A tleap script that builds the chain and sets N, CA, C and O, in Angstrom:
source leaprc.protein.ff14SB
mol = sequence {
  NMET GLY ASP MET PHE GLU LYS PRO ALA ALA
  LEU VAL ILE ALA TYR TYR LEU ARG THR PRO
  TRP SER ASP ALA GLU LEU ALA GLU HIE VAL
  ARG THR LEU LEU ASP SER GLN ALA LEU LEU
  PRO ASP CYS GLU GLU THR MET ARG SER LEU
  LEU GLU TYR LEU GLY GLU LYS CPRO
}
set mol.1.N position { 34.815 -21.695 -10.889 }
set mol.1.CA position { 35.092 -21.463 -9.484 }
set mol.1.C position { 34.933 -22.764 -8.711 }
set mol.1.O position { 34.037 -23.560 -8.991 }
set mol.2.N position { 35.790 -22.966 -7.763 }
set mol.2.CA position { 35.673 -24.144 -6.907 }
set mol.2.C position { 34.583 -23.926 -5.862 }
set mol.2.O position { 34.464 -22.842 -5.292 }
set mol.3.N position { 33.803 -24.953 -5.623 }
set mol.3.CA position { 32.681 -24.831 -4.700 }
set mol.3.C position { 33.118 -24.614 -3.261 }
set mol.3.O position { 32.476 -23.857 -2.533 }
set mol.4.N position { 34.188 -25.257 -2.840 }
set mol.4.CA position { 34.517 -25.254 -1.423 }
set mol.4.C position { 35.010 -23.911 -0.902 }
set mol.4.O position { 34.710 -23.560 0.239 }
set mol.5.N position { 35.748 -23.154 -1.688 }
set mol.5.CA position { 36.317 -21.897 -1.204 }
set mol.5.C position { 35.941 -20.686 -2.045 }
set mol.5.O position { 35.525 -19.656 -1.514 }
set mol.6.N position { 36.089 -20.813 -3.350 }
set mol.6.CA position { 35.931 -19.648 -4.214 }
set mol.6.C position { 34.492 -19.152 -4.295 }
set mol.6.O position { 34.250 -17.947 -4.227 }
set mol.7.N position { 33.543 -20.057 -4.437 }
set mol.7.CA position { 32.143 -19.620 -4.565 }
set mol.7.C position { 31.642 -18.920 -3.312 }
set mol.7.O position { 31.046 -17.848 -3.422 }
set mol.8.N position { 31.858 -19.481 -2.114 }
set mol.8.CA position { 31.417 -18.747 -0.922 }
set mol.8.C position { 32.083 -17.376 -0.806 }
set mol.8.O position { 31.431 -16.394 -0.450 }
set mol.9.N position { 33.361 -17.312 -1.103 }
set mol.9.CA position { 34.073 -16.027 -1.025 }
set mol.9.C position { 33.496 -15.026 -2.023 }
set mol.9.O position { 33.304 -13.856 -1.692 }
set mol.10.N position { 33.222 -15.480 -3.235 }
set mol.10.CA position { 32.662 -14.590 -4.260 }
set mol.10.C position { 31.281 -14.076 -3.855 }
set mol.10.O position { 30.943 -12.923 -4.124 }
set mol.11.N position { 30.489 -14.922 -3.216 }
set mol.11.CA position { 29.152 -14.497 -2.801 }
set mol.11.C position { 29.217 -13.487 -1.658 }
set mol.11.O position { 28.420 -12.551 -1.612 }
set mol.12.N position { 30.153 -13.671 -0.746 }
set mol.12.CA position { 30.328 -12.687 0.339 }
set mol.12.C position { 30.788 -11.351 -0.238 }
set mol.12.O position { 30.294 -10.299 0.167 }
set mol.13.N position { 31.707 -11.385 -1.158 }
set mol.13.CA position { 32.174 -10.145 -1.801 }
set mol.13.C position { 31.026 -9.481 -2.540 }
set mol.13.O position { 30.867 -8.263 -2.464 }
set mol.14.N position { 30.224 -10.260 -3.253 }
set mol.14.CA position { 29.076 -9.704 -3.980 }
set mol.14.C position { 28.099 -9.039 -3.015 }
set mol.14.O position { 27.507 -8.009 -3.338 }
set mol.15.N position { 27.932 -9.624 -1.838 }
set mol.15.CA position { 27.038 -9.034 -0.833 }
set mol.15.C position { 27.549 -7.654 -0.417 }
set mol.15.O position { 26.781 -6.693 -0.380 }
set mol.16.N position { 28.826 -7.554 -0.109 }
set mol.16.CA position { 29.378 -6.283 0.349 }
set mol.16.C position { 29.452 -5.240 -0.758 }
set mol.16.O position { 29.280 -4.048 -0.500 }
set mol.17.N position { 29.703 -5.674 -1.977 }
set mol.17.CA position { 29.775 -4.729 -3.099 }
set mol.17.C position { 28.403 -4.391 -3.663 }
set mol.17.O position { 28.244 -3.403 -4.379 }
set mol.18.N position { 27.398 -5.231 -3.331 }
set mol.18.CA position { 26.030 -5.067 -3.852 }
set mol.18.C position { 25.993 -5.124 -5.373 }
set mol.18.O position { 25.210 -4.433 -6.024 }
set mol.19.N position { 26.852 -5.958 -5.911 }
set mol.19.CA position { 26.920 -6.150 -7.342 }
set mol.19.C position { 27.492 -7.525 -7.618 }
set mol.19.O position { 28.265 -7.967 -6.768 }
set mol.20.N position { 27.236 -8.232 -8.634 }
set mol.20.CA position { 26.427 -7.892 -9.793 }
set mol.20.C position { 24.966 -8.298 -9.655 }
set mol.20.O position { 24.194 -8.123 -10.597 }
set mol.21.N position { 24.562 -8.842 -8.491 }
set mol.21.CA position { 23.203 -9.353 -8.346 }
set mol.21.C position { 22.395 -8.545 -7.341 }
set mol.21.O position { 22.947 -7.899 -6.450 }
set mol.22.N position { 21.088 -8.594 -7.499 }
set mol.22.CA position { 20.196 -8.036 -6.486 }
set mol.22.C position { 20.224 -8.958 -5.268 }
set mol.22.O position { 20.765 -10.061 -5.339 }
set mol.23.N position { 19.650 -8.516 -4.161 }
set mol.23.CA position { 19.604 -9.357 -2.967 }
set mol.23.C position { 18.876 -10.666 -3.234 }
set mol.23.O position { 19.300 -11.721 -2.764 }
set mol.24.N position { 17.787 -10.602 -3.982 }
set mol.24.CA position { 17.020 -11.817 -4.293 }
set mol.24.C position { 17.847 -12.791 -5.134 }
set mol.24.O position { 17.827 -13.997 -4.889 }
set mol.25.N position { 18.568 -12.274 -6.114 }
set mol.25.CA position { 19.407 -13.131 -6.953 }
set mol.25.C position { 20.561 -13.718 -6.150 }
set mol.25.O position { 20.916 -14.886 -6.312 }
set mol.26.N position { 21.141 -12.893 -5.283 }
set mol.26.CA position { 22.235 -13.364 -4.446 }
set mol.26.C position { 21.754 -14.481 -3.525 }
set mol.26.O position { 22.440 -15.490 -3.360 }
set mol.27.N position { 20.576 -14.305 -2.924 }
set mol.27.CA position { 20.007 -15.334 -2.060 }
set mol.27.C position { 19.790 -16.626 -2.843 }
set mol.27.O position { 20.004 -17.716 -2.312 }
set mol.28.N position { 19.375 -16.512 -4.079 }
set mol.28.CA position { 19.173 -17.700 -4.922 }
set mol.28.C position { 20.501 -18.430 -5.145 }
set mol.28.O position { 20.559 -19.658 -5.073 }
set mol.29.N position { 21.552 -17.678 -5.412 }
set mol.29.CA position { 22.880 -18.286 -5.601 }
set mol.29.C position { 23.351 -18.966 -4.307 }
set mol.29.O position { 23.923 -20.055 -4.347 }
set mol.30.N position { 23.110 -18.323 -3.174 }
set mol.30.CA position { 23.504 -18.903 -1.894 }
set mol.30.C position { 22.740 -20.200 -1.642 }
set mol.30.O position { 23.327 -21.200 -1.228 }
set mol.31.N position { 21.433 -20.185 -1.890 }
set mol.31.CA position { 20.629 -21.394 -1.688 }
set mol.31.C position { 21.090 -22.532 -2.608 }
set mol.31.O position { 21.158 -23.686 -2.185 }
set mol.32.N position { 21.398 -22.210 -3.842 }
set mol.32.CA position { 21.898 -23.224 -4.783 }
set mol.32.C position { 23.184 -23.842 -4.268 }
set mol.32.O position { 23.371 -25.057 -4.336 }
set mol.33.N position { 24.067 -23.002 -3.753 }
set mol.33.CA position { 25.328 -23.501 -3.222 }
set mol.33.C position { 25.092 -24.361 -1.979 }
set mol.33.O position { 25.716 -25.411 -1.830 }
set mol.34.N position { 24.214 -23.932 -1.103 }
set mol.34.CA position { 23.891 -24.732 0.083 }
set mol.34.C position { 23.277 -26.075 -0.300 }
set mol.34.O position { 23.573 -27.096 0.322 }
set mol.35.N position { 22.433 -26.075 -1.309 }
set mol.35.CA position { 21.789 -27.312 -1.762 }
set mol.35.C position { 22.782 -28.296 -2.376 }
set mol.35.O position { 22.561 -29.507 -2.363 }
set mol.36.N position { 23.871 -27.762 -2.910 }
set mol.36.CA position { 24.873 -28.633 -3.543 }
set mol.36.C position { 25.620 -29.477 -2.520 }
set mol.36.O position { 26.213 -30.496 -2.872 }
set mol.37.N position { 25.596 -29.067 -1.271 }
set mol.37.CA position { 26.270 -29.758 -0.170 }
set mol.37.C position { 27.749 -29.977 -0.458 }
set mol.37.O position { 28.328 -30.978 -0.037 }
set mol.38.N position { 28.353 -29.048 -1.168 }
set mol.38.CA position { 29.773 -29.142 -1.485 }
set mol.38.C position { 30.569 -28.110 -0.690 }
set mol.38.O position { 31.565 -27.571 -1.174 }
set mol.39.N position { 30.116 -27.841 0.541 }
set mol.39.CA position { 30.748 -26.812 1.352 }
set mol.39.C position { 31.382 -27.397 2.604 }
set mol.39.O position { 30.917 -28.402 3.141 }
set mol.40.N position { 32.426 -26.766 3.050 }
set mol.40.CA position { 32.986 -27.077 4.353 }
set mol.40.C position { 32.048 -26.524 5.422 }
set mol.40.O position { 31.320 -25.567 5.160 }
set mol.41.N position { 32.051 -27.103 6.610 }
set mol.41.CA position { 31.122 -26.634 7.656 }
set mol.41.C position { 31.205 -25.127 7.932 }
set mol.41.O position { 30.171 -24.482 8.102 }
set mol.42.N position { 32.398 -24.563 7.980 }
set mol.42.CA position { 32.536 -23.122 8.236 }
set mol.42.C position { 31.923 -22.292 7.109 }
set mol.42.O position { 31.282 -21.272 7.361 }
set mol.43.N position { 32.119 -22.727 5.885 }
set mol.43.CA position { 31.555 -22.010 4.741 }
set mol.43.C position { 30.034 -22.135 4.732 }
set mol.43.O position { 29.328 -21.191 4.377 }
set mol.44.N position { 29.542 -23.291 5.120 }
set mol.44.CA position { 28.095 -23.486 5.171 }
set mol.44.C position { 27.475 -22.538 6.199 }
set mol.44.O position { 26.429 -21.939 5.944 }
set mol.45.N position { 28.112 -22.404 7.343 }
set mol.45.CA position { 27.620 -21.489 8.382 }
set mol.45.C position { 27.637 -20.048 7.873 }
set mol.45.O position { 26.703 -19.287 8.128 }
set mol.46.N position { 28.682 -19.678 7.166 }
set mol.46.CA position { 28.783 -18.333 6.597 }
set mol.46.C position { 27.670 -18.079 5.587 }
set mol.46.O position { 27.083 -16.997 5.568 }
set mol.47.N position { 27.379 -19.070 4.751 }
set mol.47.CA position { 26.322 -18.911 3.753 }
set mol.47.C position { 24.950 -18.791 4.417 }
set mol.47.O position { 24.099 -18.035 3.948 }
set mol.48.N position { 24.736 -19.517 5.483 }
set mol.48.CA position { 23.469 -19.401 6.213 }
set mol.48.C position { 23.341 -18.021 6.857 }
set mol.48.O position { 22.258 -17.437 6.874 }
set mol.49.N position { 24.437 -17.512 7.378 }
set mol.49.CA position { 24.441 -16.158 7.944 }
set mol.49.C position { 24.175 -15.118 6.862 }
set mol.49.O position { 23.465 -14.138 7.087 }
set mol.50.N position { 24.743 -15.340 5.710 }
set mol.50.CA position { 24.526 -14.413 4.598 }
set mol.50.C position { 23.054 -14.364 4.215 }
set mol.50.O position { 22.525 -13.290 3.927 }
set mol.51.N position { 22.392 -15.504 4.210 }
set mol.51.CA position { 20.960 -15.515 3.941 }
set mol.51.C position { 20.191 -14.683 4.979 }
set mol.51.O position { 19.256 -13.958 4.638 }
set mol.52.N position { 20.593 -14.799 6.229 }
set mol.52.CA position { 19.953 -14.008 7.275 }
set mol.52.C position { 20.172 -12.524 7.039 }
set mol.52.O position { 19.243 -11.733 7.205 }
set mol.53.N position { 21.383 -12.125 6.653 }
set mol.53.CA position { 21.667 -10.718 6.356 }
set mol.53.C position { 20.820 -10.220 5.207 }
set mol.53.O position { 20.469 -9.042 5.147 }
set mol.54.N position { 20.493 -11.116 4.296 }
set mol.54.CA position { 19.676 -10.754 3.136 }
set mol.54.C position { 18.173 -10.762 3.472 }
set mol.54.O position { 17.332 -10.471 2.621 }
set mol.55.N position { 17.859 -11.100 4.725 }
set mol.55.CA position { 16.457 -11.116 5.141 }
set mol.55.C position { 15.715 -12.386 4.767 }
set mol.55.O position { 14.485 -12.412 4.718 }
set mol.56.N position { 16.477 -13.442 4.503 }
set mol.56.CA position { 15.897 -14.723 4.099 }
set mol.56.C position { 16.032 -15.716 5.238 }
set mol.56.O position { 16.888 -15.559 6.108 }
set mol.57.N position { 15.189 -16.735 5.234 }
set mol.57.CA position { 15.340 -17.825 6.198 }
set mol.57.C position { 16.432 -18.758 5.706 }
set mol.57.O position { 16.440 -19.140 4.536 }
set mol.58.N position { 17.354 -19.129 6.586 }
set mol.58.CA position { 18.425 -20.047 6.162 }
set mol.58.C position { 17.930 -21.458 5.920 }
set mol.58.O position { 18.716 -22.335 5.561 }
savepdb mol mol.pdb
quit
């Protein structure tokens, strides 16, 4: 998967489908992606929002 578009999209879909990861695992994947700094600004904002939806600090 490409980091800039596909990974953020897959993580958002996983959030809404609640599969294949638990919320904690999903948050870990989001944090890993944010740490990679391979995101466009809009995608980075979306990933930070997703962490908030998961009850995590962005």
